[in-house]
C-alpha positions as CSV (number, residue, x, y, z in Angstrom):
1,M,-51.1,-11.7,50.9
2,S,-49.8,-12.4,54.3
3,A,-51.0,-16.0,54.1
4,M,-49.2,-16.5,50.8
5,N,-46.3,-18.9,51.3
6,H,-45.1,-19.7,47.8
7,L,-45.5,-18.2,44.4
8,P,-47.4,-20.0,41.6
9,K,-45.2,-22.6,39.9
10,G,-44.7,-20.8,36.6
11,V,-43.9,-17.5,38.3
12,A,-41.5,-19.1,40.8
13,A,-39.7,-20.9,37.9
14,E,-39.4,-17.6,36.0
15,I,-38.0,-15.8,39.0
16,A,-35.6,-18.6,39.7
17,A,-34.3,-18.5,36.1
18,K,-33.9,-14.7,36.3
19,L,-32.1,-15.0,39.7
20,A,-29.8,-17.6,38.2
21,E,-29.0,-15.2,35.4
22,L,-28.4,-12.4,37.8
23,Q,-26.2,-14.6,39.9
24,G,-23.6,-14.4,37.1
25,I,-20.2,-15.7,38.3
26,S,-21.0,-15.4,42.0
27,S,-21.0,-18.7,43.9
28,D,-24.2,-20.3,45.1
29,A,-23.1,-19.6,48.7
30,D,-22.7,-15.9,47.9
31,M,-26.0,-15.7,46.1
32,A,-27.8,-17.5,49.0
33,E,-26.3,-15.1,51.5
34,R,-27.6,-12.2,49.4
35,L,-31.0,-13.7,49.3
36,G,-31.0,-14.6,53.0
37,I,-31.4,-18.3,52.5
38,T,-29.1,-21.3,52.8
39,R,-26.9,-22.5,50.0
40,P,-28.7,-25.8,49.7
41,H,-32.1,-24.0,49.6
42,W,-30.8,-21.7,46.9
43,S,-29.6,-24.7,44.9
44,F,-33.0,-26.4,45.2
45,I,-34.7,-23.2,44.0
46,K,-32.3,-22.7,41.1
47,T,-32.7,-26.3,39.9
48,G,-36.5,-26.3,40.3
49,R,-36.7,-28.8,43.2
50,R,-38.3,-26.1,45.4
51,R,-40.3,-23.0,44.7
52,I,-39.1,-19.7,46.1
53,S,-41.2,-18.4,49.0
54,Y,-43.1,-15.2,48.9
55,R,-40.9,-13.9,51.7
56,A,-37.6,-14.8,49.9
57,M,-39.0,-13.2,46.7
58,K,-39.7,-10.0,48.5
59,R,-36.1,-9.9,49.7
60,A,-34.8,-10.8,46.3
61,A,-36.8,-8.1,44.6
62,A,-35.4,-5.5,47.0
63,I,-31.9,-6.5,45.8
64,F,-32.8,-7.2,42.2
65,P,-35.5,-4.8,41.0
66,E,-35.5,-6.6,37.6
67,L,-37.8,-9.2,39.3
68,Y,-40.7,-6.7,39.7
69,P,-42.0,-6.9,36.2
70,I,-42.3,-10.7,36.5
71,V,-44.3,-10.4,39.8
72,M,-46.4,-7.6,38.6
73,R,-47.3,-9.4,35.3
74,D,-48.6,-12.3,37.4
75,L,-50.5,-10.0,39.8
76,I,-52.4,-8.3,37.0
77,G,-52.9,-11.5,35.0
78,E,-51.0,-10.6,31.9
79,P,-49.6,-13.5,29.9
80,K,-45.8,-14.0,29.8
81,P,-44.3,-12.3,26.7
82,E,-43.0,-14.7,24.2
83,A,-39.4,-14.4,23.1
84,A,-38.9,-12.8,19.8
85,A,-38.4,-15.2,17.0
């Protein structure tokens, strides 16, 4: 995995959505600082203009363990659970 730069598009989008949810009322600048990236980079990730890198995801998961199930589901090839109707 050392050569992996970015996560698959669907996984990256799901992680970005979860991070945006976890951001809560924090500013984009505060969230970017926590993730170790710039505010514009976080904004691009949050809005889907860029995918989160594998390195940034590892830092994010260390701060927000809620991300691990998303990554693990992708690694073992399980489909994304559908929301309850």
